C-alpha positions as a printed NumPy array, in Angstrom:
array([[  62.086, -105.135,   99.346],
       [  61.377, -106.912,   96.026],
       [  60.035, -105.445,   92.793],
       [  57.686, -107.44 ,   90.562],
       [  60.516, -108.284,   88.17 ],
       [  62.524, -109.795,   91.03 ],
       [  65.055, -106.945,   91.437],
       [  65.744, -105.557,   94.899],
       [  65.285, -101.949,   96.026],
       [  66.696, -100.404,   99.189],
       [  65.423,  -97.527,  101.373],
       [  68.389,  -95.234,  100.586],
       [  68.096,  -91.476,  100.67 ],
       [  70.17 ,  -89.039,   98.633],
       [  72.232,  -86.363,  100.356],
       [  72.539,  -83.468,   97.903],
       [  75.985,  -81.948,   97.425],
       [  74.305,  -78.6  ,   96.814],
       [  73.288,  -78.532,  100.508],
       [  76.853,  -77.934,  101.739],
       [  76.973,  -75.339,  104.491],
       [  78.914,  -72.11 ,  104.069],
       [  82.667,  -72.167,  104.654],
       [  83.458,  -70.624,  108.076],
       [  85.276,  -67.298,  108.025],
       [  84.922,  -66.703,  104.288],
       [  82.739,  -63.597,  104.609],
       [  82.642,  -60.909,  107.279],
       [  79.26 ,  -60.219,  108.947],
       [  79.82 ,  -56.53 ,  108.114],
       [  78.881,  -57.353,  104.515],
       [  75.294,  -57.991,  105.714],
       [  74.285,  -54.766,  107.441],
       [  70.559,  -54.822,  108.176],
       [  70.267,  -58.588,  107.678],
       [  69.965,  -61.517,  110.041],
       [  72.786,  -64.06 ,  109.845],
       [  73.538,  -67.458,  111.403],
       [  76.879,  -68.245,  113.026],
       [  78.238,  -71.282,  114.875],
       [  80.959,  -71.156,  117.481],
       [  81.893,  -71.25 ,  121.157],
       [  81.114,  -68.655,  123.79 ],
       [  84.589,  -67.271,  124.401],
       [  83.715,  -64.697,  127.042],
       [  80.683,  -63.08 ,  128.671],
       [  80.769,  -59.531,  130.034],
       [  77.579,  -58.908,  131.979],
       [  76.487,  -55.297,  132.157],
       [  73.443,  -53.608,  133.663],
       [  70.449,  -55.058,  131.839],
       [  72.402,  -56.674,  128.975],
       [  75.613,  -58.578,  128.216],
       [  78.378,  -58.668,  125.661],
       [  78.883,  -62.218,  124.418],
       [  82.14 ,  -62.882,  122.572],
       [  81.647,  -65.65 ,  120.041],
       [  84.759,  -67.596,  118.964],
       [  84.557,  -69.017,  115.457],
       [  87.215,  -70.898,  113.525],
       [  89.284,  -67.764,  112.933],
       [  87.542,  -64.771,  114.523],
       [  86.158,  -63.354,  117.74 ],
       [  82.822,  -61.561,  117.29 ],
       [  81.268,  -59.332,  119.92 ],
       [  77.525,  -59.907,  120.211],
       [  74.987,  -57.939,  122.228],
       [  72.559,  -60.021,  124.28 ],
       [  69.66 ,  -57.811,  125.341],
       [  66.014,  -58.477,  126.311],
       [  65.179,  -55.894,  123.649],
       [  66.149,  -58.33 ,  120.892],
       [  66.36 ,  -61.817,  122.443],
       [  64.492,  -63.76 ,  125.144],
       [  67.516,  -65.841,  126.23 ],
       [  68.528,  -64.795,  129.778],
       [  72.16 ,  -63.806,  130.287],
       [  72.525,  -66.274,  133.161],
       [  71.469,  -69.092,  130.824],
       [  74.767,  -68.904,  128.943],
       [  78.185,  -70.107,  130.033],
       [  81.661,  -69.715,  128.586],
       [  82.76 ,  -72.551,  126.245],
       [  79.208,  -73.533,  125.388],
       [  78.982,  -74.458,  121.703],
       [  76.112,  -72.532,  120.153],
       [  74.355,  -71.659,  116.938],
       [  73.185,  -68.051,  116.96 ],
       [  70.947,  -65.81 ,  114.919],
       [  71.933,  -62.158,  114.962],
       [  70.984,  -58.89 ,  113.317],
       [  73.967,  -57.086,  111.811],
       [  73.427,  -53.452,  112.801],
       [  75.469,  -50.321,  112.24 ],
       [  77.234,  -49.114,  115.38 ],
       [  79.54 ,  -46.106,  115.164],
       [  81.062,  -46.819,  118.572],
       [  82.236,  -50.269,  117.489],
       [  85.755,  -50.746,  116.14 ],
       [  84.272,  -52.532,  113.12 ],
       [  81.45 ,  -50.036,  112.545],
       [  78.807,  -52.684,  113.191],
       [  77.593,  -55.022,  115.933],
       [  75.773,  -58.335,  116.186],
       [  72.462,  -58.162,  118.077],
       [  71.488,  -61.655,  119.17 ],
       [  67.951,  -62.672,  118.251],
       [  68.192,  -66.413,  119.003],
       [  70.667,  -68.789,  120.647],
       [  70.626,  -72.571,  120.246],
       [  72.834,  -74.379,  122.766],
       [  74.569,  -77.305,  121.071],
       [  76.697,  -78.527,  123.981],
       [  77.633,  -77.529,  127.519],
       [  81.083,  -77.822,  129.132],
       [  81.207,  -80.472,  131.874],
       [  84.222,  -78.981,  133.668],
       [  85.845,  -75.745,  134.69 ],
       [  88.666,  -74.982,  132.303],
       [  92.112,  -75.874,  133.723],
       [  93.642,  -72.808,  132.024],
       [  92.198,  -69.4  ,  131.185],
       [  91.929,  -69.065,  127.417],
       [  89.87 ,  -65.904,  126.957],
       [  92.561,  -63.388,  127.839],
       [  94.844,  -61.731,  125.284],
       [  97.892,  -63.44 ,  126.743],
       [  97.942,  -66.734,  128.611],
       [  99.672,  -66.568,  131.98 ],
       [ 100.008,  -70.323,  132.522],
       [ 103.46 ,  -71.908,  132.314],
       [ 104.497,  -73.677,  129.121],
       [ 104.294,  -77.075,  130.85 ],
       [ 100.765,  -76.377,  132.075],
       [  99.725,  -75.237,  128.622],
       [ 101.16 ,  -78.41 ,  127.08 ],
       [  99.474,  -80.596,  129.721],
       [  96.13 ,  -79.066,  128.726],
       [  96.865,  -78.55 ,  125.031],
       [  93.35 ,  -79.221,  123.641],
       [  92.028,  -76.364,  125.769],
       [  95.029,  -74.004,  125.661],
       [  94.974,  -73.949,  121.857],
       [  91.586,  -72.203,  121.998],
       [  93.329,  -68.992,  123.012],
       [  93.342,  -66.611,  120.052],
       [  97.099,  -66.059,  120.095],
       [  97.915,  -69.73 ,  120.544],
       [  95.8  ,  -70.761,  117.61 ],
       [  97.138,  -67.9  ,  115.467],
       [ 100.563,  -69.568,  115.651],
       [  99.23 ,  -72.625,  113.847],
       [  97.131,  -70.657,  111.401],
       [ 100.409,  -69.056,  110.276],
       [ 102.094,  -72.462,  110.212],
       [  99.256,  -73.673,  108.014],
       [  99.916,  -70.684,  105.753],
       [ 103.584,  -71.611,  105.484],
       [ 102.725,  -75.169,  104.436],
       [ 100.196,  -73.918,  101.888],
       [ 102.779,  -71.581,  100.42 ],
       [ 105.625,  -74.123,  100.402],
       [ 103.386,  -76.601,   98.626],
       [ 102.107,  -74.068,   96.066],
       [ 105.616,  -72.816,   95.305],
       [ 107.084,  -76.276,   94.808],
       [ 104.201,  -77.395,   92.61 ],
       [ 104.699,  -74.288,   90.461],
       [ 108.377,  -75.248,   90.148],
       [ 107.513,  -78.673,   88.753],
       [ 107.848,  -80.72 ,   91.956],
       [ 105.649,  -83.773,   92.532],
       [ 104.339,  -84.386,   96.054],
       [ 105.123,  -87.847,   97.432],
       [ 104.307,  -89.763,  100.618],
       [ 107.033,  -92.051,  101.939],
       [ 107.012,  -94.796,  104.608],
       [ 107.532,  -93.91 ,  108.252],
       [ 108.248,  -97.557,  109.148],
       [ 111.619,  -98.447,  107.657],
       [ 114.245, -101.172,  107.765],
       [ 117.266,  -98.834,  107.938],
       [ 117.957,  -95.448,  109.469],
       [ 118.756,  -92.79 ,  106.878],
       [ 121.009,  -90.785,  109.161],
       [ 122.549,  -93.672,  111.119],
       [ 123.807,  -93.302,  114.667],
       [ 122.047,  -94.042,  117.92 ],
       [ 119.253,  -91.484,  117.578],
       [ 116.743,  -93.9  ,  116.078],
       [ 113.524,  -95.379,  117.485],
       [ 113.49 ,  -99.186,  117.255],
       [ 110.305, -101.24 ,  117.281],
       [ 109.062, -104.761,  116.705],
       [ 107.58 , -105.278,  113.254],
       [ 105.951, -108.721,  113.252],
       [ 109.024, -110.255,  114.845],
       [ 111.505, -108.222,  112.821],
       [ 113.411, -105.128,  113.896],
       [ 112.213, -101.904,  112.261],
       [ 112.629,  -98.208,  112.87 ],
       [ 110.691,  -94.969,  112.768],
       [ 111.972,  -92.93 ,  109.838],
       [ 114.526,  -90.248,  110.709],
       [ 113.86 ,  -88.625,  107.333],
       [ 112.445,  -89.527,  103.908],
       [ 116.008,  -89.326,  102.542],
       [ 116.345,  -92.678,  100.776],
       [ 112.875,  -92.514,   99.26 ],
       [ 113.019,  -88.949,   97.985],
       [ 116.353,  -89.781,   96.313],
       [ 114.756,  -92.853,   94.706],
       [ 111.855,  -90.76 ,   93.454],
       [ 114.211,  -88.193,   91.946],
       [ 115.067,  -90.953,   89.487],
       [ 111.35 ,  -91.14 ,   88.658],
       [ 110.003,  -87.551,   88.702],
       [ 113.234,  -85.478,   88.798],
       [ 111.721,  -83.075,   91.377],
       [ 109.82 ,  -84.283,   94.443],
       [ 108.755,  -82.963,   97.831],
       [ 107.098,  -84.146,  101.02 ],
       [ 105.764,  -82.432,  104.145],
       [ 105.53 ,  -85.032,  106.89 ],
       [ 106.67 ,  -86.284,  110.309],
       [ 110.169,  -87.509,  111.109],
       [ 111.475,  -89.065,  114.309],
       [ 114.74 ,  -88.553,  116.186],
       [ 115.528,  -90.469,  119.382],
       [ 117.822,  -87.725,  120.634],
       [ 117.98 ,  -87.365,  124.407],
       [ 118.205,  -83.591,  124.235],
       [ 116.147,  -81.528,  126.646],
       [ 116.49 ,  -78.066,  125.129],
       [ 114.295,  -75.306,  123.753],
       [ 115.299,  -76.259,  120.176],
       [ 114.762,  -80.045,  120.083],
       [ 111.744,  -82.265,  119.458],
       [ 111.674,  -86.048,  119.069],
       [ 108.96 ,  -85.853,  116.426],
       [ 108.76 ,  -82.891,  114.118],
       [ 107.444,  -81.955,  110.687],
       [ 110.015,  -81.842,  107.911],
       [ 109.591,  -79.961,  104.648],
       [ 111.732,  -81.997,  102.248],
       [ 112.474,  -81.556,   98.594],
       [ 114.894,  -83.223,   96.208],
       [ 115.774,  -82.155,   92.677],
       [ 117.635,  -83.854,   89.844],
       [ 119.941,  -82.736,   87.075],
       [ 121.556,  -80.06 ,   89.208],
       [ 124.907,  -78.537,   88.349],
       [ 125.761,  -77.794,   91.974],
       [ 124.331,  -77.567,   95.485],
       [ 123.967,  -73.811,   95.023],
       [ 120.86 ,  -74.515,   92.916],
       [ 119.247,  -76.048,   95.99 ],
       [ 120.108,  -72.959,   98.047],
       [ 118.565,  -70.691,   95.417],
       [ 115.424,  -72.816,   95.301],
       [ 115.031,  -72.66 ,   99.07 ],
       [ 115.582,  -68.904,   99.168],
       [ 112.868,  -68.433,   96.534],
       [ 110.521,  -70.794,   98.394],
       [ 110.932,  -68.899,  101.652],
       [ 110.427,  -65.55 ,   99.932],
       [ 107.208,  -66.823,   98.339],
       [ 105.952,  -68.152,  101.685],
       [ 106.605,  -64.889,  103.521],
       [ 104.885,  -62.901,  100.774],
       [ 101.879,  -65.22 ,  101.075],
       [ 101.665,  -64.599,  104.827],
       [ 101.889,  -60.86 ,  104.272],
       [  99.083,  -60.908,  101.702],
       [  96.694,  -63.427,  103.262],
       [  97.368,  -63.618,  107.016],
       [  97.405,  -59.983,  108.061],
       [  95.078,  -60.648,  110.999],
       [  97.328,  -63.285,  112.594],
       [ 100.512,  -61.326,  111.902],
       [  99.062,  -58.264,  113.625],
       [  97.743,  -60.292,  116.566],
       [ 101.201,  -61.768,  117.22 ],
       [ 103.126,  -58.583,  116.29 ],
       [ 105.184,  -60.52 ,  113.753],
       [ 107.943,  -58.708,  111.91 ],
       [ 108.392,  -60.532,  108.628],
       [ 111.961,  -60.674,  107.304],
       [ 112.699,  -59.514,  103.767],
       [ 114.323,  -62.144,  101.577],
       [ 115.98 ,  -60.66 ,   98.525],
       [ 119.151,  -62.713,   98.578],
       [ 120.698,  -64.833,  101.305],
       [ 124.42 ,  -64.472,  102.079],
       [ 126.577,  -67.57 ,  102.436],
       [ 129.826,  -68.393,  104.183],
       [ 131.955,  -71.539,  104.271],
       [ 131.916,  -73.53 ,  107.476],
       [ 135.564,  -73.066,  108.452],
       [ 135.455,  -69.351,  107.606],
       [ 132.364,  -69.018,  109.813],
       [ 134.126,  -70.696,  112.725],
       [ 137.159,  -68.45 ,  112.36 ],
       [ 135.038,  -65.306,  112.009],
       [ 133.074,  -65.958,  115.199],
       [ 136.213,  -66.937,  117.134],
       [ 138.101,  -63.83 ,  116.031],
       [ 135.26 ,  -61.33 ,  116.426],
       [ 134.058,  -62.525,  119.829],
       [ 137.318,  -63.891,  121.235],
       [ 135.869,  -67.396,  121.617],
       [ 138.071,  -70.489,  121.549],
       [ 137.084,  -73.099,  118.962],
       [ 135.986,  -76.149,  120.941],
       [ 133.819,  -78.145,  118.508],
       [ 135.785,  -78.383,  115.245],
       [ 133.279,  -80.306,  113.091],
       [ 130.017,  -78.477,  113.74 ],
       [ 128.634,  -75.107,  114.772],
       [ 127.719,  -74.857,  118.428],
       [ 124.326,  -73.265,  119.225],
       [ 126.062,  -70.156,  120.579],
       [ 128.136,  -69.887,  117.406],
       [ 124.95 ,  -70.02 ,  115.319],
       [ 123.558,  -67.082,  117.304],
       [ 126.759,  -65.042,  117.097],
       [ 127.232,  -65.696,  113.383],
       [ 123.637,  -64.667,  112.696],
       [ 124.218,  -61.501,  114.707],
       [ 127.268,  -60.636,  112.602],
       [ 125.422,  -61.344,  109.351],
       [ 122.54 ,  -59.121,  110.421],
       [ 124.851,  -56.27 ,  111.354],
       [ 126.796,  -56.578,  108.097],
       [ 124.028,  -57.35 ,  105.579],
       [ 120.643,  -56.868,  107.267],
       [ 119.739,  -60.48 ,  106.47 ],
       [ 117.931,  -62.698,  108.982],
       [ 119.23 ,  -65.728,  107.076],
       [ 122.665,  -67.114,  106.244],
       [ 123.783,  -70.261,  104.427],
       [ 126.764,  -72.036,  105.995],
       [ 128.342,  -74.305,  103.368],
       [ 131.005,  -77.012,  102.95 ],
       [ 130.601,  -78.874,  106.241],
       [ 133.28 ,  -81.465,  107.119],
       [ 132.761,  -84.852,  105.516],
       [ 133.157,  -86.536,  108.909],
       [ 130.051,  -84.706,  110.162],
       [ 127.775,  -85.442,  107.212],
       [ 125.92 ,  -88.669,  106.279],
       [ 127.383,  -91.281,  103.931],
       [ 125.323,  -90.052,  100.965],
       [ 126.758,  -86.505,  101.048],
       [ 129.007,  -85.722,   98.084],
       [ 132.539,  -84.524,   98.803],
       [ 133.972,  -81.433,   97.187],
       [ 136.216,  -82.862,   94.406],
       [ 138.813,  -80.158,   95.08 ],
       [ 138.74 ,  -80.645,   98.858],
       [ 137.48 ,  -84.146,   99.773],
       [ 137.607,  -83.359,  103.493],
       [ 134.5  ,  -81.167,  103.08 ],
       [ 131.113,  -81.825,  101.485],
       [ 128.948,  -79.995,   98.99 ],
       [ 126.425,  -79.373,  101.735],
       [ 124.919,  -76.54 ,  103.727],
       [ 122.815,  -75.476,  106.692],
       [ 120.474,  -72.495,  106.703],
       [ 120.505,  -70.397,  109.865],
       [ 117.489,  -68.211,  110.6  ],
       [ 117.751,  -65.65 ,  113.399],
       [ 120.397,  -67.643,  115.195],
       [ 119.052,  -71.172,  114.724],
       [ 119.735,  -73.887,  112.162],
       [ 116.446,  -74.616,  110.385],
       [ 117.591,  -76.492,  107.266],
       [ 120.192,  -79.072,  106.309],
       [ 120.811,  -79.945,  102.673],
       [ 123.316,  -80.595,   99.939],
       [ 124.294,  -82.559,   96.875],
       [ 124.119,  -86.368,   97.074],
       [ 126.387,  -89.034,   95.643],
       [ 124.74 ,  -90.317,   92.459],
       [ 127.461,  -92.642,   91.151],
       [ 127.17 ,  -96.271,   92.287],
       [ 130.903,  -96.954,   92.6  ],
       [ 131.47 ,  -93.738,   94.555],
       [ 128.589,  -94.476,   96.935],
       [ 129.732,  -98.045,   97.479],
       [ 133.304,  -96.931,   98.168],
       [ 132.194,  -94.372,  100.755],
       [ 130.022,  -96.888,  102.575],
       [ 132.875,  -99.4  ,  102.722],
       [ 135.252,  -96.665,  103.859],
       [ 132.916,  -96.033,  106.797],
       [ 132.689,  -99.713,  107.675],
       [ 129.066, -100.034,  106.555],
       [ 127.596, -103.253,  105.177],
       [ 126.253, -102.443,  101.67 ],
       [ 124.045, -105.545,  101.708],
       [ 121.858, -103.854,  104.335],
       [ 121.149, -101.052,  101.856],
       [ 120.427, -103.133,   98.749],
       [ 117.155, -101.343,   97.982],
       [ 118.765,  -97.94 ,   98.306],
       [ 121.791,  -98.868,   96.192],
       [ 119.625, -100.329,   93.436],
       [ 118.766,  -96.833,   92.269],
       [ 122.476,  -96.01 ,   91.896],
       [ 123.123,  -99.208,   89.967],
       [ 120.217,  -98.385,   87.648],
       [ 121.624,  -94.895,   86.969],
       [ 120.843,  -91.628,   88.74 ],
       [ 121.114,  -87.981,   87.68 ],
       [ 123.182,  -85.514,   89.717],
       [ 120.785,  -84.542,   92.475],
       [ 120.392,  -82.996,   95.893],
       [ 117.876,  -81.587,   98.299],
       [ 117.129,  -80.467,  101.811],
       [ 114.977,  -80.847,  104.886],
       [ 113.516,  -77.83 ,  106.678],
       [ 112.166,  -78.169,  110.225],
       [ 108.711,  -76.609,  110.163],
       [ 108.444,  -76.052,  113.91 ],
       [ 111.876,  -74.469,  114.172],
       [ 111.152,  -72.209,  111.218],
       [ 107.827,  -71.168,  112.747],
       [ 109.413,  -70.531,  116.137],
       [ 112.067,  -68.237,  114.707],
       [ 109.606,  -66.458,  112.435],
       [ 107.367,  -65.655,  115.415],
       [ 110.358,  -65.226,  117.75 ],
       [ 109.064,  -67.807,  120.219],
       [ 111.395,  -68.815,  123.048],
       [ 110.78 ,  -72.571,  122.713],
       [ 110.163,  -74.773,  119.675],
       [ 107.414,  -76.573,  121.617],
       [ 105.298,  -73.44 ,  121.305],
       [ 105.335,  -74.001,  117.544],
       [ 104.238,  -77.654,  117.767],
       [ 100.592,  -78.61 ,  118.181],
       [ 101.257,  -81.643,  120.382],
       [ 104.988,  -81.808,  121.169],
       [ 106.878,  -85.051,  121.657],
       [ 110.066,  -84.753,  123.663],
       [ 111.956,  -86.952,  126.135],
       [ 109.392,  -86.125,  128.844],
       [ 106.146,  -85.961,  126.886],
       [ 104.06 ,  -88.519,  125.016],
       [ 100.627,  -87.052,  125.931],
       [  98.176,  -85.612,  125.13 ]])
């Protein structure tokens, strides 16, 4: 379309920002007694009575009981089906017999979509009776259950709180590559892939990059996926999980990292208590109190568990899963803490970038955090001196030329620094006392599962 002066006009229309719809779940219907409101959601359950029906509407966070009666609405009860997506109009009326003190009386129902199948699992009961494998096979449907989705609402709350805390502590959020040319942790548990004719890997952690960025911003964090090609088939392992990583510079010791994590966890749990009461109550969650977290050296922990429970020490360089449980039990009985830091792990068990204790080079300035019997965090101080890092790599038979990009930061000068990685799914599972970490993962990836 041409104007007289030769310029071109186009038939564009403007979409006003002011026309944004209301945010779901921000206001309870009970604030509108005597008014008609509009809600969108899915029909979670229908209970047909004599002459009327109760229709349970599932919205993004809530279940609302609606009354469908010929007295208020012309839609027949047999015209509705569970899992239909609908837009409803309803009168908010006082009702003393209701738990909320009000009820929604349907006045109009617009059907937006109809299910084309019978659900493979029952989602509208308080507790799902399907097996874990069945629930994972049909994950998009199973997650509609109110308890299943509450798990991930709480996980969302944890991430919100971790992020807010770290930002308040001067950390900068970063986003690092997940396609890399070297494995940060080494070993065989790494996914290899073809990258335009070159060998590449899925990142085991953001370790190298968060260390590099400590030389830029001093304090950095990332919440993102990591990949481990471990052939474990246990209730505690995933091959892809979400890691909450932070790294901080100019530290005087790894204990600063422990204190930062303890404060971060305390802040997150307080946030859940203040803002996620509904989900906590639904899942009967008992939040731990984090005032201070006790710590114990690795070798002392091994000896304590062996002596107290009469167990022989089989694995000398790491804590066995059963030892983690027994140590946590002892800590709880002695201190009332659900958490314990285990420090000074053997150098032979830690990666090449872990700093040794100057007084005892056979152990590192590192730690794990155990939460209710399960390791959820690994962290520690890193080597920041170029000569020291080079010497350790050569001592381990590594080829420094393969890590030129990583070593460049050391050559350019780095502050004393350290950090940690917290497994989000493991932390969630222990917080909610779930029996399998897969229950705390939206779409788990393990040695048997790559779908859905």
